[in-house]
N, C-alpha and C positions, 0 to 999 in steps of 0.2 A: 731381549731376554727370551729364552726358550719358553714354550707354552707350559711345559711340565713345571718349571721353576715358578712361573707366574701363578699357576694353580695351587702349588704347595704354599706359596706366600699368602694367597687369598684364604686358604683353609686355616692356616696358622692364625690369621687375624680374625677369623670367623665371618668373613665377608665373601662377596661374589666377584668373579672375574667377568667384567662386562666388556664386550667388543663394541667399541665406539665407531670405528671406521673400518669395515671389512675389506673395502676396495683398495686401501693403502697398502704399500709394500714396504716393510712388513705391516700386518694389520695392527691398528692402534687399539689397545685395551686399557681399562682402568679397574682398580680394585675399589669396590663400593658396595653398598647395600642395594640390591636390585629392587626390592619392595619400595624403598625410599625413592629411587629413581622413577619408578612407575607412578608413584603418588605425585611427585613434582611435575611430571609430564602431563598427567591428567589435570592438574591444577592449571597449568599453562594453557592447555586446550580449552578448558572451561572459561578462562578469562578471555581468550581470543574469541570464543563464540559469543560471549556477553557483549564485547565491543563491536562485533559485527552487526550491522543493521539489516534486519530482514524486512523486505517489502512485501506487503500483502497486495495481491492483485485482485481487484474487484472489477465487476463488469457492469456496464450500462448499455442496455440494448435499445436500439431505435429502429424505426421503420422508415423507408424512403419518403413516404407521403405523410410525415408527421406534422401536426398542427403547431402553430407558434407557441401556444401556452404549454402544450405537452413537451415541446422541445425545451422550454425554459425550466420546467419541472425536472427533466432529466439532466439539464446542465447544472441546476442547483445541487442535485444529488452528486454529480461528478465533482463539483467544487468542494462539497463537504468531505468527500472521500480523499481528495487531494490535500485538503487542509489537515486531515487526520494523519497524513504522511504515507498513504498507500498509493500504489500505482493504479491507474484506471484503464481498463480495456473497453474501448467504445466500439460496439458492434452494430452494424446495419444489417438487418435480416431481410433478404429478398424472398418473396413468395411468388410462385408461378411465373408469369411472364414479366414480372418486375425486374428480373435479372437482366433483361435487355437494356434497362435504363440505369446502368451502373454509374453514369455521370451524376445522377441525382444523389446517390449515396456518397460519391467522392466529394461533391460540393458540401454535403451535410457534414462530413468528417472534417473538411477544411474549415468550415464555419465553427465547429466545435473546438478545433485546435486554436483558431484565432480568438475565440471567446475565453479559452482557458489559458492563453499565453501569459497573463500576469502570474499565474500560479504554477504552470506546468510547461514542460518541454515535450516535444514529440519524440518518444524513444524509438518507436517503430512506425514508419510511414504507412498510410492506408494501403491495404493489400486485400485482394479478393481471393478467398479460399472457399470453393464450393459455392453455396448460395449465400454466404456471409462475407461482408467486407469489414475489416477491423483495423484499428490502430491502437497503440499503447501510449498513454501519457504518463510521464514520471513527474513527481512534484519537484519544484525548484527548491534549492536550499534556502534562498532568500527570495520571497515573492517580490515581483517588480511593481506591484500595485495592489489595490483592493480587488476582491472578487467582483465580477460583473453582475451576477444574479443574486448572491446572498447578501443581505443587508447586515450591517454591524449591530444594529439594535433589534431586540426581540419585538414581535408584533404586539400591538396594544389590544387589550380585551375590552369589549364594549359593555360588559355587564357591570362595570364599576359605575357607569352613569345611572343605571336603573336603581342601584342601592342608594345613591346620593339623594334621590327625591321620592321618598315613600308616599307623600300625599298625592303626587301626580299619578303614581302607580295605583293608589286606592281609588282615585276618581276615574281612572281608565277602566278599572274593574267594575265600578258601579254603573257607568254608562253602558258597558257591554251587557250587563245583566238586565237593564231596563229595556233594551231594544229588542 
């Protein structure tokens, strides 16, 4: 149909002539309400964004000469972030001459990857950029096992025992004041 006839038909119906496929020969058009088409397209885009899962990237920073307990605290933090569904960037920061011992940092990142293996996969292998070495861990859809550092039950509070025996508490106060 010629363009002029299509435009006349669209005006007669009180609608718009919308070009669907401009690259086709001849171009494909349809008569419809343009505002309605834009509304439906926006609705489809919104639904697509809603279904798309966005990952948050959180960072855990370590030093090459980290102590065991400090490492466990950082590993516990990484586990918590992975269980929340976010990606974790593990960074080793080298200061001064420590940069000559990148092997320590590499072993530390390999250890972290091994410890996080039930919960995460290595998305980006350890890599040195400037004075920092980093790797990125992505959470597994289905964990292979329990976390290594985070316990399943909450920590117990010791103040419950003190409230259970008020007479012992009273005698301890009395003996402290007489001394």
